[in-house]
N, C-alpha and C positions, 0 to 999 in steps of 0.2 A: 610335769603337766603336759598332756597330749594337746597338740594343736587342734583348734576347732575345725570342723569340716564344713564351713559355711560356703554356699555357692558364691563365686567371686562377683557375680552380677548383683549380689546383695551388699556390696561394699557400702558402708554407711556414709553416703555423701553428706547427709545432714550433720554428721559429726563435726564437719569442718565449716559449717555455714558461718560461724562467728569467730573462727580461730584467728589469733593474731598472726601477722606475717612471720614466716619461718626465721627471719633474722632476729626476731625478738624472743625466740625460744630460750627457755632456761634449762632445757633438758640435756644439753651437751655438758658432759662432765669434764671440767678443765682441771680438776684436782689431781695433779700428777706427783703427789707427795712421795709415792713409792716408785716413781719412774726410774730412779737410779739404783734401785735395790739390786744387789748382785744376782738374785734369782731371776728377776725380770730381764736383766741384761743377758742372761743365758739363753733366752728364748730364740733370739736371732742367730745364735751360734749352733743350734741343733741341726743335725744332718739327717735325722730320721724321726718318725713318729714315736718310736719307743723312748727316745730321749725326752721328747715333749711330754710324754705321759709321766716320766720320772719327775719332771719339773712340776707337773700338776700335783703329784703326791706331796712334794716339798711345800707347795703353796697352801695345800690343805693343812699341813702340819703347822706352818708358821703363821697361818691366818691371812696370808696375802690374797687368797681367792675371794675373800669377802670384800676386798677393795674393787669397786666397779672398773677402775682404769686397768688394774692388773689383770682382772678376769677377762676384760675385753681384748687385751693383748694375746692371752692364751687362746681364747675362742677364735680370734682372727688367724692365728698361726695354724690351727687345725682346719679352719674353714677354707683357706685359700692355698694355692700352690706356693712352694713346691712340696710341702708336707701334708697335702690335703687329705683329710679324713672327715667328710661332711657329717657322717652319722655320729662320730665321737664329738664333733663340734656342737651338734644339736643337743646331745646329752649334757655336755658342759653348760650350754646355754640354759637348759631347763633347771639347772641348779643355782642360777644367779637370781637372787630375789628381785633386784631392780636393774635390769640391763640398761646401759646407756645407748644413745642412738648409734654410736659407732659399732656396738656389738650387734644390734638389730641389723644394721646395714651389712655387716660382715656375713651374717647367716643368709640374708636375702640375696646378697651377691653370689654366695657359694651355690645356692640352689638354682639361681637363674642360668648358670652355666652347666648344670648337672643334667642327668637323664630324667629328672623329675622337676622341671621348672615350675610346675603347679604349686610345689611346696613354697616357692618364693612368695606367691600370692597368699598362701595359707598363713605363713609367718606374718605377713603384712596385716592381714585381717586380724590376727591375734593381737598385734601391736595396737591397732586402732581400738579394739574393744577393751583391752586390759590396762593400757597405760595412758591415761589422760595427760600425764605430765611429759610424755615423749611424743614429739611431732616428727613426721617425715621431713627430711631436708633435701637439698638439691642433689645429694648423692644417692638418696633412696630411690627416687623415681627412675633414673636411667636403668637401674638393675631390674626394677619391676617391669618397665617397658620392654626390656630385653626378654624377660620371661614371657610376656604376652606375645612377643615376636616369635619366640620358639613354639608357642602353642597355636600361633596364627589365629588368635581370638580377638576379633575386631571389637566386640562388646567390651571386653576387659580393657583393651588399649584406649578406647574412647573414654571410659570411666576414669582411667588414670590421667589422661590428658585433661579432662575437666577438673579433677582434683588438684592437679599441678597449678592450673590457672587460679583456682579458688584460694590456694595457699600462697598466692603472689609469686609463684615460681614459673609462670607461663612464658617469661622472656629469657629464661636461663638457657644459654647456648648448648650446654651438655644435654639437658632434657629435650630440647628441640631437635638436636641431632639424633637422639634416640628415637624420637617420634617419626622422623623422616625414614629411618631404617624400619621401624615398625610398620608404617603404612605401606612402604615399598614391599615388605615381606608378605603383606596381606593383599598384594596386587591392587592397592588403592593409590595409584601413582598421582592422580590429581590431588588427593588429600595431602600426600607427601609434598607435592610441589607448593601447595598453599602454605604449609608449615615453613618450607624453605624460604618462600618469598617474605614471610613475616618475621624472619630472624633479623634483629636490629643490626648486629655486626656478625657477619658470617666468617667462620674460620675454615681452614682447609678441610677439616672433617665434615663440615656442613656441605661444601661443594662435592666432596668425595661421596658422601652418603646419597646425594641426589643423582649424581652422575651414575653411580653404581646401580641405583634403583631403576633409572631409565635403561641402562645397558642390559641389565639382567631381566627387565620386564618387557623385552622385545620392542623397545622404543629407541633404537640406536641413533636415529637422526637427532632426537632431542638430547640424547647424551652428548653427542659431539657438539651440538650447538651450545650446550651449557659449558662444555670444556673451553670453547673459544671465548665465552663470556668470562670465565674464570681467568683466562690469560689476560683479558682486558682489565681485570681488577688488580693486575700485577701480583697475583698470588702464585707462589712457586708450587707446582705440582709435585707430589711425592709418588712412591711406588704404587700406592693404592690407586691414585688417580690414573697412572699409566696402565695399570692392569684393567681398569674399567674402560678406558678408551680403547684398549686392544680388544676387549670383549665386544664393544660396539662396532669397531672396524671389522671384526671377524663376522659378525652377524650381517653386516652390510656388504661383505666381500669387498671392502674398500682397502685395496692393497697399498695405495698411495699414502693414506693416513697411517696405516700400520707401519710402513717404512719410515714415515716422519717420526712416529713415536720411538722407533728403534734408534734412529739417528740422534734423537734429542735426549736420550736417557742420561748419557754422560754430561751433557750440557747442564742439566738440572741437578747434577751431583747425586744422582740415584745410583746406589751400588748394585752391581750385578748380583742377581739371586737366582736360585733354581726355579722358583715359582714364576718369576718374571720371564726368564728364558723359555720356560715351557709355554707360557702364554704367547710369546713371540713365535715359537715353533708352530703352535696351534693356528695362529693367524696366517702364517706363511703357507702352511699346507692347505688350509681351507680356502685361501684366496688363490691357490693354484701355482704358487711360486716355490716349487720344490728346490730350485737352485739356491734361493735365499735361505730356505730352511736347512739345507744340507751344509751351507757355509757356516751358519750359526751353530748347528749341531756339532760340527767338527771343532769349533773354537771353544765350546762349553767346557769349563774346567770341572764341572760336576754334572752328572747325568743320573736320572733315576728311571724307574720302570715307565713313568709317564712320558719321559723324553723319548725313549726307544719306541714305545707304542705309538706315539704321535707320528713319528717318521714312518713306521711300518704302515699305519693306516693311510698316510698321505700317498705313499708310493702305490699301495694296493688299489686305492680309489682312482688313481690316475691310470691304472691298467698296467703299471710296471711291476708285475708280480715277481720277476727275477730279483730286482733290487729289494722289494718288500721282504722276500724270503731271506735274502742275505742279511738284512737288518734283524730279522727274527732269529736266524741261526747264530748271529754274533752277540745277541743280548746276553749280559752277564747272568741274568736269571729270567726264566720264562714263567711268569705267573699266569693265572687263568685269564686275566684281562688281555694279555698279549695273544694267547691262543684264540680268545673270542674275537679279537680285532681281526686276526687273519681269516678265521672262519666266516665272519659276517661280511668282510670285504669281498671274498670270493662269492658268497651267496648273493649279496646285493648287486653285484656287477654281472650277474648272469652266468656264473661259473659254478653251478651247484655240485657237479661231480668233484671238482677240486676241493670245495668246502667239505664234502663228505670224506675225502681222502685225508684232509687235515684232522678231522674229528677222529678218524680211525687211528691216525698217528698219535693223537693225544691219548687215546685209550691205551695204546701199546706202550707209550713212554712212561706213564705213571708219574710224570713231572708235576702235574697239577690236577686238581679235582674239578670236573665239570660243574658249572652252576646253572641257574635257570636261564641266564643269557645264552650260554652254550646251547642249551636244549632248544630254545626258541629259534636260534639261527640254523641249527642242524635240522630241526623239523621242517623249517621253511625250505631248506635245500632238498630234503626228502620229497616234499610236495612238488617241487619243480620237476624232478626227474621221475617221479612215481615210484620211489624206493620205499614201498610199504613195509617190507621185511625189516629194513633198518629203522623206519619210523615206529613200527610195533615194538622193536627191541628197546628203543629209547623210551617208549611209554612204560614198558616193564621196569626199566632202570629208574624212571621217575618215581614209580610206586615203591620200588624196593628201597630206595635211598631216602624216602620220606620228604620229597620236595614239596615246598609250599605251592599249592596249585593256584597261582596267580591268574588273573584274567588273561595275561599274555600267553601263559602256558596252555590254558584251557582252549583259547581260540586257536593257538598253533596246532594243538592236537586235532581239533575238529577240522581245521583247514587241511591238515596233512591227510587224514583218513578220507575226507571228501575228494581231494584232488588225486588221491591214489586209487579211487574207485570203490572204496568200501564205505558206502553211506550208512550202513547199519552200525559200523564201529563208530562213525562220527556221531550218530544219534545216541549210542551207548555212553560216550563221553559227555555229550550234552545233557542227557537225562541224569547222569551221576552227580551233577552240580546242583546243590540246593539253592544257592543264591546266585542268580544269573544277572549280569548287567547287560546293557545294550549291545556291547561288543560280542558277547557270547551268543546272544539271540541272533545278531546280524550274521555271525559266522555260519550258523546253522541254516539261516535263510539262504545264504550264498551257496551252501552245499546242495540244498534242494534245487536251486536255480540252475547250477552248472550241470546237474543230472537230468535236467528237463522235467522236473516235477514242480511245475508252476503252481498247481492247485495246493500241493503240500506246503509250498512256500507261503502262500496266502493264508492257509489255515494256521501256520506257525505264527505269522504276523498277528493274527487275531488273538491267539493265546498270549502273545507278548503284551498286547493291549490289556487283556484281562488281568495280567500280572502287574499292571500299572508301571510298565517300563516304556518310557517315551522313545520312539524311534528317532534316529538321527539321519544325517545325509547318507551315510554308508548303507544303512538299512534299506533306504528307498532305492539306491543304486542296485542292490542285490535283488530287491523285490521286482523292480522293473525289468531286470535281466531275465528273471524267471518267467514273467509274462511274455517277454519277447521270444524266448526259446520255445514256449508252448503255444504261441499264437493266441494268448488271452488278451486280445486288443481292447475289448470293452473294459475289462478289469484294469488294464494298464492305464487307459485314459482316465479312469475314475481315480486311481491312486495319484496320478500326476496332478490332477485338478485339486485334490484335497491336500497336497503336500504343505502348501503355505497356509491356506485358509483354515484347515483343521488341525494340522500338526505343527505349524510354525517353522517348517523347514523350507527355506528358499531354494527352489530348483537351481542346480548348477549345470555347468557344461556337460558333466557326465550323465546327468539325468536326461538332458535333451538328446544326447547321443543314444541313450537307451531307447528313448521314444522314437527317434528317427529309425533306428534299427528295427524296432517292433512294427512300426507302420510300414516300413519298406518291405520287410519279410512278408507281411500279409498282403502286399500289393497296393497299399495306399500311398503310392509315390507322390501324388500331387499334395496330399495332406502333409506328408513328410516335408516337402519343399516349403509349404506355407508355414509349418512350425519353425523351420530354420529361419525364415524371413522375420518371424515374430520374436526371435530370441532377444532378450534384453542385453546380452553380451555378445561380442564377436564370436562366431562359431570357430571351434578349434578343429584340427585335422581329424580327430576322432568322429566328429559329426559327419564330415564329408566322406570319411572312410566307410561309415555305416551306410550312407546313402549309395555309395558306389557299389558296395557289396550287394545291396538290394537290386540295383540296376542289372548286375550280372545275373542274379537269380531270375529276374523277369525279362531280361533282354531289352532294356530300354536304353538305346544308344544315345539319344538326345540328352537326357538327364545325366547319363554316365559321363558324357564329354564335359558338361558343365561342372559336375562334381569333381572329376579328376583334375580339371583345370584349377579349381579352387584349392584342392588338396595339394597340388604341386606348388602353387603359390606359397602356401603355408609351410610346406616341407619339401623343398626341391630335391632332397635326398631320399624321399619315400619311394622306394622301388615298387611297393605294393600298388600304388596308383597306376603306374605304367603297366604292370602285369595284369591287373584286373581289367583295365580298358582294352589291353591287347587281347585278352580272352574273349571279351564281348565282341570285338571286331572279328576275331577268328570264327566265332560262333555264326556270324552272318556272312562269312566269306570275304570280308574286306581286307584282303591280303596286302594291298598297298599301304593301308593304314597300319597294319601289323608291322610291316617292314619299316615304316616311318618311326614308329615307337621304339622298335629295336635299335635303330640308328641313333635316336635321341638318347636312349639309355647308354649306349656305347660312348657317345660324345661327352656325356657328363660323368662317365665313369661309374655307372650304376650296374649292379648285377642282381639278378633275381635271387632272393634268399633261398638257400638250399634246404630242401625238406629233410628233416632228421627225426627218426623215431627211436624210442628207447624202450627196453623191457628189462625187468628185474628177474633174474633167475639165481637162486641160491645166494642171495645177499649181494649179488654182483649186477651192476647195471650195464647192459649191452646196448650200444648205439649203432644205428644203421642209417646210411644215406642212400638215395636212389642209385641203383646199379652197383651197390657196395660189393666188393669181392675181397675185402681185407679181413673178414672174420675168420678165426681159426677153423671154424666148422662150416666154412663157406660152401664146400662141395655138397655136404649133407643138406644145407639150407636150399641150394638151388635144385637139388634132386627132389626135395619135398615140394618146392614151388612148382616144378613141372608136374608132379603127381597131383597137386591141388588143381591146376588148370585142366588137366585131363579129366578129372572127376567132375569139375564144374561144367565143362562143355557137354558132358553127357546129360546134364539136366537143363541145358539150354543157355548157358552163359555165352554172351557175346561182349567183346570189349567195347566200352563206351569211348570211341575215338575222339569225340568232341573235347574230351578232357586234355588232349595233347595237341590239338590242331595248331595252337600258337607256337608250338615248339618243333614238331616233326610233321612233315607233309606226306612222306611215303607211308602207305597203308601198313605194310609189313613191319616197318619200324615203329609205327604208332602203337601197335599191340605189344610189341616187345618192351617199349618204354613204359607202358602202363604196368606190365607184369613186374617191373623192377622198382616200383615205388617203395619208399622206405617202410611204410606200414605193412605192406605185404611181406617184405623180408622179415620184419619183426614177428609177424604172426606165424610165419613158417617156422622160425626159430622157436617160438613158443610151443608149437605143436610137437617138435622133436625133443624139447627139453623139459616140459612140465607134465605132471601127471594129469590124467583125464579129469580128476576131481578138482584140479586147480584152475581157476579162471585165468585167461590170458589177458594181461593188462599191458596196453601199449600207450605210450605218450608221444604225441607228435607236436612239433613246433608250429606247423601251419594248419590251415583248415583242410580237413580230409576231403579228397576229391570224390565225385559221384561214383566213379568206377570202383575205387577202394571201398567205399561204403557198401556198394552192391556185393562186392566179392566177400566182404566180412560177413554180411548177412547169410550168404550161401554157404560159407565155410562153417558157420555156427550150426547150420542144419545138417550138412553132409557129414561133418566130423563130430556132431553132437557135443559141441564145446561152447562154453560161455566166454565171450570176448568183450572186453571193456576197452574202448578206444577213446582217449582224450585228445582232442585237437586244441587249437589255440583258443577256442571259444567255449567248448562244452564237452560233455561226456556222451558217448554212444554205447548203449548196452545191447549187444547182439546175442540173441538166444532163439534157438529153434527157427531160424530164418527170418526173424523180425528184429527191428531196432526200436529202442525206447523212444527215439525222436519221432517215430511214425513218419519218417522221411520228410520231416519239416525242420530244416536246419540251414 
């Protein structure tokens, strides 16, 4: 008989309204007349399912299968490990006229740990409707609650909780422990804690369940507090306890507690295990103690891929790439998780070229097959350096190998194309997706914003609303950036005011920084200052950085001095604050103050960040710094550069020496220094390396200077070339002597 497909929320709670307590149930079959039968005795001696099926045949021949107890033993053997075959167990079950509660529980238990936990609930529903004489007992509910946990179905779990109480099983510690796990899995930690508090006599599992719930639910302080309470109850922690405490310590970056756990493992008689050692390694690496991690790693009698990968990531994130690479090279086997760890570590720590080199190595080695995690990390690296050829190849690879286009992959593709300068390709990916979530919409809004297309960003936002997708904090950051880059002050003010009142998104520091940048660029410096004073949270460096940048644009020395002072208080190592203020002083000829700032930078060991520009040619990323003479084609590049300036001077070009006043005071050296800026070298290399039909895409790590901006406009006209220059903040599209920013940046 097929199981009914009733919705679980229709569980007949009324069915138990007047049921006797479970302890009075007469449904448990205690008749074990055949328990010593030779055939039954063979069940526990079977080593495979084929032997079990032979016993099934014998039982059918000798009539044993009609005995409920004997049938339940066979069903249980098929339902549970080590010879588990749940489908066969279910077929056997359907042949039993009157299964006893043990048999029902065996099948419910089997499905609760299977790929289809919903079947546990279906079997339970069938039991309630078909067997009035069989009642669920204290063993039934923990399996059902486990199934509800797997399904993360709050409604079902609450119904089961109520049914357990109605059948006088509400104080059973096994059921209550299951409920703690269930509510924790559903992120209802307060409900889990109420269950925990109401347990009459808590065992170690009770404490472990609640400590684990808090630790995994991002409430590590409460997890550690509960652990200390557990110690006060004189309960001996076990491996599960220690694993949960380590999780909490790791999330809090609490190295001292983690070390205490490590030192007390033997004291509590807990045996060393691979999982426990891996948890300790994870704690040590994330808490920054690589020395402790290495000592433990060297002592471990057993290591797996997780152990090696944890050490690899720890060293890579600390910046010790040489040791990270040594761990990678000495790994017994390098699965894709290890490759991903190395790629993402380089990518996330600002070393995208190295990340791409590792990806290329992976492709050539054929040791592991890239997965979606590989693609997301590599696409992000491509976006950082502007490697669109590589990014496009990855896009083709994703299509060819049938990758599931997750939100992460889609947003990564949109981000890569937008940051590499091809907004049309980004739109193509965006439009190819039928079901777009807030992250996909936000990524496309960001694309329009960084390309200075604020109006398009606003129109896309309106379409997002029409599609009933609620914006989030990231959406508004991108939208306000778009308004800032395009000078849409009125629209920006309006969106900022509506964030909380209309959309329920509380403005954060990033949103205030965007507003300060927008107002400052437009010349509303006093309004920007008032906004900073009204902030409900302390302003971070990004806010004062935006204000300082606006002061440089509008030449306001007084506000610049206050902004830089606040910025240096927050980030004493921020060389940008010194450089921007120095530029402002130099612009007004305040050379004594320029010298004072230089001396202060020297005294604190700060150096101006070096400008670096990159350009991709034939799948290879070429990098240039100011005055670079290390490139193999350096002679040709400088010849082209000289040609460029000769042509530009014929149409009226004059070097904007104010851009280097703070660095070089001699006039002839000023112009020479300007000519050698990294973006000019990259553009010259693009002119000699790329076909006329190909746009020249240059990525720079700093804000493009006014002279380079002017030169790029003139080159686009004189050489009839499209130039896309991405600086730290936005894109500039140069074509026919004009820039997409309309000189507002």
